[in-house]
N, C-alpha and C positions, 0 to 999 in steps of 0.2 A: 559804230563802236560802243556808243553810250547805251544803245538798246541791248547789245550783247552783255555788257557788264551788269545792267539792271536785271536781265533775265537770270544771269548766274547768281547774283546776290539774292534774288527772290527764291531761287531754287535751293540755295544753301539755308535760307531761313525756313523753308518748308521742310527740309530734311531735319533741321534742328527741332522743329515742332513735333515731327513724327517720332523722332528718337525719344524726346522728352515724354510724349504721350505714351509711347510703348513701354518705356521704363517705369511708368507709373501704373499702367493698366495691368501688365503681365504679373508683377509681384502681388498686386491686389487680388487678381483673379486666382493666383496660385494659393495665396493665403486663405481666400474664401473657400477654395476647393479642399485645402487641407483641413480647415476648420470643420467643414461638413463631414469629411471622412472620419475625423476624430470624434465628432458628435455621434456618428453612426456607431462607432465602437462602444461609446458610452451607453447608447441605447441597447446594444446587444448584451453588454455586461449587466445592465439593469434588468433586462428580460430574463437572463439566466438566474440572477439573484432572486427575482420574484418567484420563479418557478421552484427554486430550491426551498425557499423559506415559507411560501404561501400555498404550495400545492403538494398533496400527498402522492400524486401520480396515479396511474391506472394500471392494475387494480390498486386500491388505496393501501392495502396491507401487503404490498409486494416484498416487504422485508422477510416475510414468512416463506421459507424455501418450499413449503408444500403448496402455497398459493401460486408462486412464480418460481418454477424450478430453474429457469435459465433466462438470459436476457431476451430470448425470443418471445417470452410470455409477457414482457413489459410493454404496455401500449403508450404510456405517457410518463414523463419523469418528474419527480419531486421528492424531497426529503422530509417534508412535514409529516408528523405523526398522524395517523388516521384518527379522526375525531379529536385531534389535539388543537391547541391554540396556535394562532399565528406565531411564527418564530420558535415553535417547539418541534424539534426534529426527532426522528426515529433512529435509535442507535443501530438497529439491525440493518436498516437501509444504508446507513453510513458505512458499516463494516463491509457491505457488499460492493461498494464502489472503490475501495482502496486499490490503487494500481501500482503503488510504490512501497516496498518494504522499508520500514524504519526500525529503530532499535526496539520499539515496543509494539508498534502496530504492524501486523503481518497481513499479506493478501490472502484471501480465500482461494480455494481451488478454482480453476478457470471455469468449471461448469456451473458454478453458482455465482460467480463474480459478474458484475455488470461492467462491461468494458468501456473505456473512453469513447471508442467508435460508436457503440450503441447509444451512449449518452449524447454524443454530438448529433446523431440522427434524430433522437427523440426531442432534443432541444431546438431542432430546426437549423442547426449550423451546417453550412455547406463545406466543401473542401477548402474554401478560402480561409477558414478560421481555425485557429488553435486556441486552446483554453486550459486553465488549471483551476481546480477547486481545492483549497486548503482549509482544514478545520483544526484549530488549536485552542487550548484552554485560555480563558479570558485573563488569567493571571499566570505569570511565570513563577515557578517554584524550583528551587534547588536545595539539595540536602547534603550536609557534610558531617561526617563523624568527628566528634571532638574528644570523646573519651570512650573507654571500653570496659567491659565487665568480664572477669575470668571466673569460670565456675570452679568451685572447690570439689564438687562431686561429679560423678559420671565421666570418669576418664574414658576416652574413646579407644577403640581398637585401632592401632596404628598411629595414634596421636595422643598427646598428653591432655592437660587441662584445656578446655575450649575457651577461647576469648571471642566475645561478640560485642558489637556496638551497644552502648547504653545511653550516651548523651549525643544528640544530634543538633546541629545548627540549621535552622530553616531560613531561607531567604526568599522573600516574596516581592516581586516587582510587577508593575503594570505592563501592558503590551508594548509600550514605548520605552521600557527599560528603567523607569523611575521607581525608586523604593516605595513600596506600599506601606506607608506609615499608618500605624493603628489597625492593621489587619488582625482579626482573630484567627488563631491557628490551632488546629486539633490534629494530633498524630495518633493513628491506629497502628500499634505495633503487633506484628504476628510472628510468633516463634514456632516453627514446625520442627519436630525432632523424631528420629528413629531411635528407640531405646530398647535395649536387650536385657532381659532378666532370665537367667538360665539359658534355655534354648529358644525362648520365645522372643520374637521381635514385634514391637507395636509402634504405631505412629501416633504422636500426640500433637495437638494444636493448642497453643496458649496465646491469648490475645488480651490486649488492654488498650484503652484510649486515654489520652492525656491532653487536657486543654491548657494552653499557655496564656500568659498575659499578652497584650497586644504587641505587635512588632514595633521596634524602635524606629528612630529616624532613618536608619539604614535599611529598613525592611526586614530586620533579623530578629529571631527569637530562638530560644533553646528549649528542647524537650528532654526530660530525664526519665528513663524507664528502669531505673535501678530496682524499684520495688517489685516490678513484675519479674525481672530476672532473678532476684533473690528468692522469690517464692518458687520459681522453676528449679533453682539450685537445690532447694530442700527436697523437691520431688525426685531428684536424681540419686538420692542415697540408695546404695545397693544395686544400682543399675549401671549399665554401660551405655554411654551416649555414642552411638555409631555415626550418625549424620545429623546435620541440622541446617536450618535456613532461617535467617532473620530478614524480615521484610517490613516495609512501612508504607502506609497510605497517608498522605498529608492532605488535610482539608483546610482551606482558607476562605474566610468571609471578609471581603473588603467593602464595607458600606453597601452590602446587599449583592455584590458581585461574588459568586461562589465558584470555586475551582478545586480540583483534586490533582494529585500527582502520586503515582505508585512507583516504588523502587525496591529492588533487592539490595539489602545492605551487605549481607555476607552469607556464604554457604560453602560447605565442604562436600557437597554432593559430587558424585563421580562425573556427572554430566548434567547440563541444563538444556532442556528442550523447550522450544517456543511453539505455541499453538495458537489457533484462532477460535473465535466464538461467533456463532450466529444462532438466533433463537435460543433454544435450550440445548444446543449441540456444541460439544467440544470437538475440535478437528485437529488431529495431530498427524503430521507426516512422519512415518517411521517404517523401517524395513519390514516386509511381510514375513510370515512364518512363525517365529517364536511368539508366545503370548507373554504379556506383562504379568508379573506377580504382584497382587495387591495385599495389603496388610489386613489381617482379620482381627477386628477389635473384640475384646471381652467386655467392654463397657462403652457407654455413649461418649465418654470423654475422649476416647481414642478415635483415630481416623482410620477406617478400614477401606472398604471399597466405596469411598466417598471422596468428595473434593471439598476444599475450604473456600468459601466465597467471601471476600472482603466487601462490606457494604458501608462505606464511610458516611458519617464520621465516627460512628460509635460501635459497630459490632461486626462479628464474623459468624456466618452460619454455615451449616453443612448440608450437603445434598448427596444422596447416593445416585448411582447411574447404571445404565445398561449399555453394553457395547452394541452399536448399531451398524458396524462396518459392513456386514453382509445383509442387513435389513433394508427396509424401504428407504429410510433416510440415508443410509450408507451408500446405497446404489445411486441415489440422486447426486450426492456429493462426489463419490468416487468416479462414477460413470465407467467403472471397470478397468481403469487404466493406470491408477496411481496407488502407491503404497500409503494409503491414507486410512487412519483409524478414526471412527466416529463414535462418540459416546453421548448418549442422551441423558440429561439430568432429569430426575423425577420432580425436583422442586422448581418452581418458577424462578427464573433469573431476573431479579429486580433491575430496573433501568439504571439504578445507581451503583450496581456492582462494578468495581473497577479492576479487581485482581482475583484470579482463580488459581489455586495451587493444587496440584495432584502429584503425590509421591508414588513412585513405582519402583519395582526391582526387576532388572532385566539382565539375564545372563550373569547373575552374581553382583552386578553393579547397581548402585542406588542412583536413580535419576529423579530430577525435580522438573516437573512440567509446569510452565508458567503461561497463563493466558491473560494478557493485558487487554482488558475489554474497553476501558475508557479511551475515547479518541484523543490520544496525547499529541499526535501529529499525523493527521490524515491527509493524504495527497492523492488526488486523481488528476491526471494530466494527459493531454493529447498534444504531442510535439513539445517543442521548447522555443521560447522567444529569445533568440540569441542576437548578438550584435546590436544594431540600432533600430530594431523593429519596434514600432510604436505599439504600446499596450494601454489598455484601459483597466484600472484596478478599482474594485469596490470592496468595502469591508462593512460587515454588519455583525451585531451581537445576537446570538441565538441561545436556546436552552436545550440541553439533552438531559432528561431526567430532572434532577434538582440543580444541575450545574451549568455554568455559562461558558460559551465558546465564541471565538471569533471566526466567522466564515469569510474567507477571502476568495473573490472571483477575479480571475485575470483573463483577459481576452485580447487576442491580436489577430491581425490579418497577414497572411503569408505574402512575402514579396514587398512589404512596405518598409521603408527605412526612414 
């Protein structure tokens, strides 16, 4: 009897030891396994970030649609500018990877766009991984109209005296939302108008830049464009102001970190069309058949078959263009299936150009076509990390032209929670 009790007691002790040992080893092993998996995600994210920032891809100038017409011609992926410095990115390459439309950044036609699937293949990601690449300005900027200007001249057809913004409040914050105290702010104000004198209609572009004092402790400052608007008012004597558009490009320098923001402040155009830009080509989706009517200028100050390009912080320049819809470049972009119009600019589009405006008349209506070129919120994404899927997120600062951006890479593995 004593032997049996001793055996039972020893067996219970053995079970207790085994349970204790198992309870320690299994969580430790699981923790170690989870740590390894998370570390692998970080390595994948770092590899993607390195390729984006430090490699131009193959061919190196694949942002040129003539060099690489479609994703099938791309052999290796990278966003670095060819012959550029590390962390200097190519704006045309960035425009070709946009896969999600935002308020200012539009996707290119599918035949010239580099799809997320193609990027995943070139980055060496298997089907087990999802990813997103987001590119945003290194400084957040918002604009609010605080006062307006009413023109005393140029009463429009169908409306009375025109009122436009004249004083705007600019707020600058860091990426984490803190006020950017002491940032230098410059505003480039652009006023585009269709003016009629007799039976002739002409388009004018007036612009002026204004530098402010540094932002206050709230990250705020005010810009007043009364002087520019007053001079335009004098130009309108004896003319009818048919349509107009007020836009602004804000440039901020926060201790060496430079960023821009483009906005339409006000317009009475019959319709606003959004287009995209790659290389020297403006791309506009519009119904086929009827042709646009452009305004023929009698002098250089007017805008005829030209577009206005805002190159912050100080100036706006003009470029004429030729329609390429049925030409070589048009065929590359259209591929014969879409109602897409392609216009080739004769002047070089500087890397810092952030906003392009093109006024047209179509079936008696006045249309304003806006091309937001600066990457205000670029997103390229394959799938979505929903629920409790573990993700690895890396952020780095890079430069596009003269301005700084935050590049965020997010990677996850499907089926992990």
